[in-house]
N, C-alpha and C positions, 0 to 999 in steps of 0.2 A: 399413722399420722395422716390427717386429711390434707391433701395437697390443694393449693390454689393455683389455677391456671394463670399464665402470664397476663397481666393487665395490658392495656393498649400501650402504655409507656414502655413497659418491659419488652413487649413485642417489637416496638420501634428500635429499642437498644440492641436486641439480638438479631433481628432480621433486617434492620435498616428499612423498615416498612411500616406504614401506618394507614389506617382507614379513618375517614372523617367521622363516621357515626357508630362504628362497631368494630370489634376485634376480628381478626381473621378466623378465630374459632367460632364466634357468633355467626359470621357470614357462612362458614362451612355448615354449621348446624341448620341454618335457614335453608341452604341449598339442598342439604340432604333431606330435609322435611318435604321439600317440593318434589324431589326425585322419588322418594318412597311413596308419595301419593299416587303414583302410577302403578297399578297392579302389574306383577311381572311373572306369573306362573308360566312356565315354558310351554305348556300344552295349549295356551291361548295366544296364538300368533299375533292377533290384532293388538293385544296388550304389549307384546314384545316389540312390535313396530312402533308403538307410541313411546316406549322407552328409548328406542334407537333415535327417533326424531328429536326427543329431548336432548339426548347426548350429542347429536350432530350440532345442534345450536350451541350447546355448552362448550364443545371443543372448538368449533369454528370461530366463536367470538374471542377465543384466546389465541387465535392465529394458526391453529392446526388446519391441515388439509384432510378432510374426512370423506369416507365412502361407505356405502352399504354393500357388503359382499354377499351375493346370493349363494345359497347352498341347497342341498337336497331337503333341508329342514328349515329351521329358523335362520334368518340372516345373521351374519357376523357384522359387528361395527368395527371399522378400521379407521385410524387417524394417524397422521405423522407430522413431525416437526423436524425437517432436515436442516440442521444448523450449518453443516459444512460437509460436503460429500467426501472429504478426505478424513473425516473423523470416524471412529467406530460407531456402531449402532446398537442400541439396546431395544429389545422388543418386550413390552410389558403386556402380560396376560391377566385379565380379570374377567368376571362374568356378571352380566346384568340381570339374569333371571334369578328367581328365588323359589324356595319350596312353596307348596300349596299351604293354605291357611284354613284352620278350623276356628272361626271367630269366637265361638262359644267357649273356647278354652283359653282365650286371652283375657288378661285383666285390663282391657280397654275396649271401647265400643267397636273400633275398626283397626285391625292390624296395619292398614295402609295409611292411617292418620297418626303420624309419629307424635309421641308425647314425651315430655321431660319429667323424670322422676328422681326423688331422693329417698334415702332410708329414714324412717321415723324412729322414735325412741325404742320401739319394739323390734326394730330390724326389718320392718316390712317396707316395700316400695310404695310410695304415694306420689300421685301426680302433682306437679307444681306448675306455676304460671310460666309459660314459655318466655315471657318478657324478662324473666330473671336473667336470661342469657345476655342481656344488654348491660348488665352490671358486672360485679365481681363473680367469676365463674368457679364453681367447685369442680375439681377434676373427677370427683367420685359420683357426680350426677350421671344418670344413664338416659340414653335415647332409646325408647322402645318402639319397635316397628319391624315389620317383615323386611328382611334384607339389610337392616341397619348395619349389621356386622358382616353379613355373608351375601352379597359382596359389594353393596352400594357404598358403604362407608369408605373403603379404600379408594374407590373411584373418585368420590368427592374430595378426599384428601389429596389425591393426585392433582386434580384440577386446581385446588387452592394453593398447592405448592407451585404450580405453574404461574399462578397469580403473583406469588412472591418473586419469582424469577423476573417476570415482566415488570413489576413495580420497581424493582431494583435496577432495571435497564441493563440486566446481564443476560448471558446466554448459557444454556446447559453445556457441559463439557463433552457432549456426545450427541449423536442424532437419536431422536426418540420415535419409536413406532408403538402403537397401542392396538391391541385386538381385544374386543370384548365379546364374550361368548353369550349367545342367547338361549342355550339349552344345556348348560353344564349340569344343572340339577336333575335333568332327565337323561343323562348319559352322554351328551355331546356326540350323538350318533353321526352327525354330519361333519364333524370336525376333521377327521382324517382325509376325507375327500376334498374338503375345502382347502386344506393346507397344500395338497397336491396341485389343485387348480390355481391357487394364488401364491405359489412358492416364491416366485421372483419378487413379489410385492412384500412378502413377509421376511425375506432373508435378513439376518442380523448376526451380530457377533455373540450375543448372549440373550437368553430368555429369562425374564424375571417374572415370577408368578406371585401375585399379591392376593393370597387367599389363606384363610385359616387363622387360628389364634397364635399369639406368641407363647413361649414356654410358660408353664404354670408359675415359675418364679417371677414372672413379669418382666424379665430382662429382654432386651432386643434379641431377635432370634434369626438365624439363617438355617434353612433346612435344605439339604442337598439331594433329596429324593423323596419319592412317595411310593407306597405299595400299590399294586394293581389289584384287580378283583375279578373273580369269576364265580358263577353261582350254579348250584345243582339242586334239583328237587327230586326227592325219593318218595315213593309210595309203596308200602307193603300191604298185603291183602289177607283177609280172613274169609268169612262166608260172603256170598254175593250180596246179601242184605243183612243189616243188623239182626241178630237173633237173641231170643230170650236166654239170659245167662243161667237160669235154672235148668232149662232144657238142654242147652248146648255148651255150657261152661264145662271145661275138662274134655271137651270133644272137638269143637270147632276151633281151629287155630286163632289166637288173638293177635291181630296185626300190631297192636301197641307194644306188646312184649317182643314181637319179632323185630320191630323197629328199634326198641331199646337195646336188644342184644346186638343188632347190626351196628348201631352207633357206638356202643361200648367196645366193640371189637376194633374200632379204628384208633382208639387212644388208650394209653396206659393210665394207671391211677394218678399219675402226676400231671396229666394233661398233654403229654408228648404224643404226637401222631406216630403210630406204629405200622402204618401202611408202608410196605417196602418201597424204598426209593424216594420217599416224600421229601426228605431233607438233603438229597444228593446235591453236591456242588457247593454247599455252604460251609465255609471255614472262617472262623473268627480268629485271626492271628493276634499276637500281643499288641501290635500297633492299632488294629481296629478296636480291640478291647479297651485300649487306653483312650481312644477317641470317644467311645461310648461311655466310659466311666467319667469323662470330663463334664458330661451333661449334669447339671445340678438337680437331679431328681431326688425327691425325698420319698423313699419307698414306704416308710411308715405312714406318711401323710396320704400317699396314693391309696394304700390299703384302708386307711381310715375313711377317706372319701368314698370308697367303694363299699365300705363296711364288710370287708372280708378278713378272715383270720390269717390267711397266707395266700401267696400267689401260686399259679401253676409253675412248673419247673422247665419251661421252654426258654432256655437262657438263664444266666445267673442273676439278671436284674431286668428292669422294665425295658431299657434300651436294647439289651440283647434279645429280648423276646420279639422285638419288631424286626429283627434281621432274618426271621424264619417265616415261611408261609404258614398262615393260620388255617385251621379247619374249625369253623364255627357253625353250630346248629342255631340258626337265628330265629327259628319258630317251628312249632309242631302243632298239628291239628288232627284230632280224631274224636268222633262221637260228641258227647255233651258232658259238661261239668256243672258244678254249682247247683242252682235251683233247677236247672234243666237236665241234671244227671238221670240216666235211665239204667236199669239193670239189664244190660245187653252185652253181647259180644260184638264189638264193632266190625264193620265191613272193611275198613281200610284205615291207615294212618299215614300222614304225609309230613315230611320234614323239609324245611327250606334251609339250605346250607350255603354259606358264603366262604370263599377262600381268598384271603388277602395274599397277593403274590409279591415276591421280591425279585430283583433282576436275575438271580440265579435260577428261579423257578420257570420251567416251561409248562404253561397251563395245560397244553395238550397232553404232555406226559403225566402231569398230576392227575388229570381227569381219567386218563387211561389206567393209571395205577389204582385209583379208587374203584373203577369198574372191575379190574382184575381181582381186587381184594374182595369185593362183594360176591363175585362169582366163586371165590375161594371159600366163602361162607355157605355155599350150597345154593345160591340163588340163580334163577334164570332171569335175565334182564330183558325187558321189553321197552319200546319207545312209544307205546300206545296203551289204551285201556285193554287189559287182557281179555281175550275171547273165551268162550265156554271151553273150547278145545284146549287152550293153553292152561286154563285153570285146572282142568282134569289131568293134564299131562305132567305139569310141574308142581310139586308140593310147595316149593318156595318161589314166589314171584316178586319182582320189584320193578316198578316203573322208574325209569331214569331219564331226567330231562336236564340238559346242560345249556346254559345261555352263553352269549358272546363274551369274549374276554376284553377287559380293559388292562392294558399293560403297565408295568411299573417303570420307573426310571431312577437312576442314581448318578449324580455328578461327583467326581473326585473332590473330597472335602478340602484338598490342598490346591485345587485349581486356581489359576490367577484371577478368574472372575470372582471367586469366593473371597480372595484376599482383598480385591477392590471393594466389594460390598462391606467387608469387615472394617476396612479403613474408613469408609463413609460413616458407618455406625459409630466407630470410635471417635471420629472427629465431631460428630453431631451430639453424642450423649456422654462422651468421655468414659466409656465403658466398653469392654470387649463383648461381642455377642455370644450367646449360647449357640453352639454349632451342633446340629442334629444330623446324623448320617442319613437317616431315612425316617419318615414319619409313618404312623400306622395307617392313616387314611389314604384315600385315593383322589387324585386330581386327574381327569382324563386328558392329559397333556402329552402323553408319549408320542402322539402323532406329530407334534411340532418337532420334538427332539429327533425322532427317527427320520423325518423327511428333510428337515433343515440342517441336520448334523451340527447342532450347536449345544453348548452346555446350558443347563437350566438350573436355577436356584429359586427356592421359595423364600420370599421375604414376607412373613406374616405380620399383621399389624393390629389385630383386635384383641380384646380381653379374652382370657381363657374361659370365663364363665358367661359367655354371650348367648347361650341357649340357641345356637344356630340350628336350623331345621325344626325347632320346637316352638310351642307357644311362648310368648314373652321374650322373643329374640331382642337383644339389646346391644348397644355400643356404649362403652364408658367414654365420657367426654374427654378425659385425659388421654385415652388411647387415640381418639380422633386427632387431638392436638399433636400427639407424638408422631402420628402417621404423616401429618403435614410436614413436620420438622424432618422426618426421615426421608421422605421423597425429596424435599428441598436439599438435604445433605447429599443424597445420591446424585441429584442433578449437578451439584457443584463439585463433585469429585471426579477428576479425570480417570479414565480406565487404565491408562498406561502409568 
């Protein structure tokens, strides 16, 4: 059923709030369009500063006290509304930067010029007049633009929920602090140091992260943790230069086959990692399994979406699979294929691996275990391009490169902070939230939790099919409306 967003009259009824010329949703869409018009790729600091300047005006005109916090990289934007020093404090984390864009792959002329679209009779998205937002609004309309969902949409929803509080001449039931990251999409390398530097300013009772999509069911969602990540690159070697496969096939070792055997040695036929010690410390007792089973996943629908006949057997279902560290070959490169294919024995093969970490995982131990496993397959490991002497001495060589770790976190699903947010959701939407123990992706937020020693909960707000990080990123208008309502509901719900 196509939903119609609340009219101005209905908004007045529910929120005790009205605008002279437009609904709160229309105003939020206009403000989001203005915000998205500022490019925000994290490697362009000048653009990040322009975004921060825009945010400073937007927050300050709403009565917040704002600062720009310098870091070793891009600055952080910080703002606060201290209602009463005797009240508890919530720290909200979002990010203002976005992924890079390839304009040629978007179905619009400029990804930073947000457009409004609806589906036509063929199910295709077509651009419609922006001025339609001043009339009756269809919740299924979409706002297309870079960072519409990830993560500028939630920021705009936050600001407009503050407008509702101000217009009703009420106050939040707790103190509010906001920190907006300017380099989340490029790894937040400066975040850990910044949290140490500004610890006293950032101290709070709970950290609320507003990033990512709601559960695929569309129901309001609380996520109590996220996996971390670490990466490894491996390169196997054949002849020093590609060689004619007629002359040297069956004689010169083929690095692709060597890589294939090496990767295959790390997992069984059902996808479980068989590197000794990889799953150490992970136990899913009956209580945890009950929590995981309560998430309304449709396994058949997930497999249909992925177009796979069956899943791997790491855990009994989708949620259980997320409780274990993954071992994913995310890309492989060797020689040439397609029209460029050549009859050669390649000189090397490289695989890029990512490992999603869970709190029980020690990335240092996992990486060491993989190294030991590789050595057990007869390989000599180097951390550089092998020399002539090394090539002659060791029949099997592998280059091993490991990057920095981003750590996971998990808050107790029964924590009082979770009960508070669940109460806010129930009172706002008259439905209990989906509670997810840990999500599959990574938010580089462990620095906050480890340094500030506070519980953290992710409150996602955008549609699951938002194309974040990809061309044609979008935000469903109904989800923007719900996000405003949810922030408003949280602000009006006492923590105690």
